[in-house]
N, C-alpha and C positions, 0 to 999 in steps of 0.2 A: 504494500500500500504506500503510495506517495504522499508525503506531507504537502499540505497546501502551500503554495508559494506566497510570499509577502504580497506580490502584485494582486493575486486573486483575493486575498483577505482584504486588501485596501479597497478593491472594487466592490466587494460585498458590503463593507461599511458604508461606502459612498452611496450605493444603490438603495440603502435603507433610509436615507434622508430624502426629503422632498427636493427634487431637482428637475432640471430640463437641460437638454443638450442639443447642439446643432454642430455644423461643420467648424464653427469658429470659437465656440465657448461652451462651458458648463456653468450652469447657474444653480446655486444652492439656495433653498428657501427655508425660512424659519418655520419650525413646527411647534405651535403653542402647547402641544401635548408632551414635549420633551423638555428636560431641564436645560437651562441656558438662556441667555438674553439676546442672542442673534444666531444666525446660521453657522457662522464660523465657530462660535463658542459651543455649539452643539456637535460639530464635527471633531474638533481637536481632542476632547476627552475620549472619544471612541478610538481615535488613532493612537492615543497614549496607551490605552488598555491593550490594544493590538500589539504594540511594540514593547510592552512591559515597562513603561516609564511612568505609569499612573499609580497613585496610592489607592484610588477608588476603582471599583468595577463600574463599567458603563451600563 
């Protein structure tokens, strides 16, 4: 069994957030049901947990 690659894990975290994409950009949107005060603040803790740099679970 192959371990998931960091790239795949990052994509999974990003896809769980409200977003839209096109050929020139990716836009993250704030989800009022998640902790955090803006879209970036909601994304960063998820990535920190993924890379083991957070003290809290996302």
